[in-house]
Structure formats: structure tokens, C-alpha cells
N, C-alpha and C positions, 0 to 999 in steps of 0.2 A: 540339389535333389539327388537321392540315391538312385542308382540304376538297379535293374532286376538282379544282376549277379551279386552285387554288394548286399542287397537286401536278403538274398537267399543264404549267403555265407554267414550272416549274423544270427540266423535262427537256430535254435536247438534242434536236434534230430527229432523227427516225427511231429514237428510243430509247424503250424500254418499261421500266417498273418491274415486274419479274417475281418472283412468289413462288416459282415453280418450273416445271419442264417434265417431261413424261413422254415419252420418246422413242418408245415403242411401246405405247400404250394400246389396250385392247380394250373399254373400258367408257364411253368418251366420244363415241360415235358408231359408225357402221358401219365394219367393216374395221379394219385396223391404222392407228392415228392418232398424230400428233404433237400433244400437248396442251400448251398454254401457259396457265399459271395466273397471271393478273396480280395485282399487289399493290394493294390499296385497294378498299374497298366501303362505300357509304353505307347499305346495307340492314340489315345486322346481323340477319339472320333467326334467330330462336331455333331451335336445333338444327342450325345450318349445319354442313355437312360440312367446310368449310375456314375456321374462324374465325380462323386465323392470317393469313389474307389480308385481314382487315378494315382494319387500320391502313394509311394512305396512306404512312407512312414505312416504311423497311426494304425488304426484297426485294433483288434484284440488277438493276442496269441492264444491259440487253441490247439490241443493235441489231437492227433489222429484218433486216439482211443476215446477221447471225450466226444468227438463228432460221431464216431461209430456208435457209441452208447446212445446218443440222441436218436440216431437212425433206427437202431435195433429196438429201442424202447417203444416204438410205435408200430405195432403189427399191421396197421393199415397202409403203410408206405409201400409204394411200388419200387421206388428207386431214389437215387441221389442225383442232383444236378449241380455241376460245378460252373460257376459264372463269376462275374467280377465287376471289375478288375479283369486281369488276364490269368486264367488258370495255368497256362504254360510258363508263367514266371515262377511258379512254385510246384513244378511237376513231380518231384520225388515224393513228398508227403501225400499229394493227391493220388498218385499212382498206388501208393500203399493203401489209402482209404478206399479207392476203387476196387482193389483186389479183395479187401475185407467185405465190402458191400456185396460183391459177387458171391463170396463164400456164404454170406447171409441170405442169398437168394434174391438180391435186388439188381436193378440195372443202373447204368451210368450214362447220363447225358452230360456233354461238356460244350460250353460256349467258348469260342475263341475268335479273336480278331485276325488270326493267321488263317491261311487256307490249308486245306488238307495236304496239298502238294508241298507247301512250305514246311509243314511239320515233318513230312516224310524225309525231307532233305536235311533236317536238323540232326547233327551227329550226337547230341547230348543223349546218353542212355536213359536219363530220367524222362526226357521228352518222349522218347520212344516207348518207355514203360507206361506213361500216362495215356498215350495214344492207344496202346495195346489193351488198356483197361477200360477204354471208352466204347460204349455200344453205339451211341449216336453222337456225332460231332456236328455242332452248328457252327459252320466256319465262315470266315470272312469278316471284314470290318463292317460296322454299321455305317451306311451311306445315307445321309439325310436326304439327298436328292432322289433316292430310291426307296424311301420310307413307304411301307405298305402295311397298314394295320389289319388287313384281311388275311395276312399270311399266318400260318400255324407255327408257333414256337420260334418265330424270328421277326426282326423288325424292318429289314430292307430286302428288296428283291434279289440282290446279289448274294445273299447268304444262302447256304445250302444245308440241308439235313443229310449228313453222310452216314450211311450204314458202314461203320468201320470194319466190322468182321467180314462182311461181304466184299468190301473194297480190298481188304488184304487178300482174300481168296482170288479175286479177279485181277489184281494188280492195277486197278484204276479206281477212281472215285465213283462210288455207286450211291446215287441219291435216293432217299425215301421220298415218295410223292404222297403227302398227306392232304394236299389241297385239291386233288382231282376229284 
């Protein structure tokens, strides 16, 4: 099985390995969203909602421009959500897509099995770029024993909705409280 680094090195620039997209999701963040599910995940969380995204092989190659065109082609969309798989295994092209989505007036939600603190410590400039283009990070692995279907935009109680921009300003993880 390929690891994330090997899979990344084999892709052409501005290209993602995508497991699928949802053109108009209402469950992957606020408002109507364009959701991109990337292919490949090292976490393999028991009970994962998308286990078909775990292998780094497969999926469909899509360019940043192609995905952006699908987002900008629907004026009703509020933003883009990156999910997976693990988006931080393909951070460079997703950071670029996030930047372009922001330029087009949208927001960016990103789901990850890593914690915000783990991502901050990652020295990869592409990881930092993706984090910087993320408005809200849904962080932490899915934990089956903490599964809670009443939570907004996440599957288990350990996962947090992190306001990334405010967290960067304050130098600590700042959580959004949507369930209160």
C-alpha cells in the first residue's frame, strides 16, 4: 500500500486524487456546500463513515481548476468542505483550491483526523498553507465509542469545530459552539 508521501509525489501539479464530490451538501458545514472527498487516509478509524476513501490508490484525478469551476458554477453555494479520506495528505492542491474559493467569496471547512495542535507542529509548508486557508477545522479522529449523532457537523464527541483564524490570533485552539 502506498503511503501519503508516495501518493503525493506521483500526482501532477494542481491535481488531487478525489474519492468523490457532492455538488450541494447540507450536512458538511453551514449553508449549501460543495464537498470534496479526497482519496487516501492513514487513520483508518473504526466505524469510519467513508472507509472506501482509505486506500491511497484509486479515486479520480481532478484538477484544482476543474473543482473550482464546479464551485463557482453554482451561485447558491456558501463554501467548500474538504473531507475524505484525509485532506492533509494532499495539502498543496487543497490550499490552492481554498485560496481560490476565498477569492470567489466562499468559506472553507476542513475535516481531519489530526488535531489542530498536531497540524500546527507539522513543518510541511503545504500543511501550514492548507491550515491557513481553512476557516473552520473539524479536528480529531472519529471515535466509535464517542459517536454522537446529535452533534452538529461532526460524528464523535472528541471532535472539535475550530475557528482557525481566531485560533491563530489568540495562539490557542478556539472552538465554535454550535450545539449550545
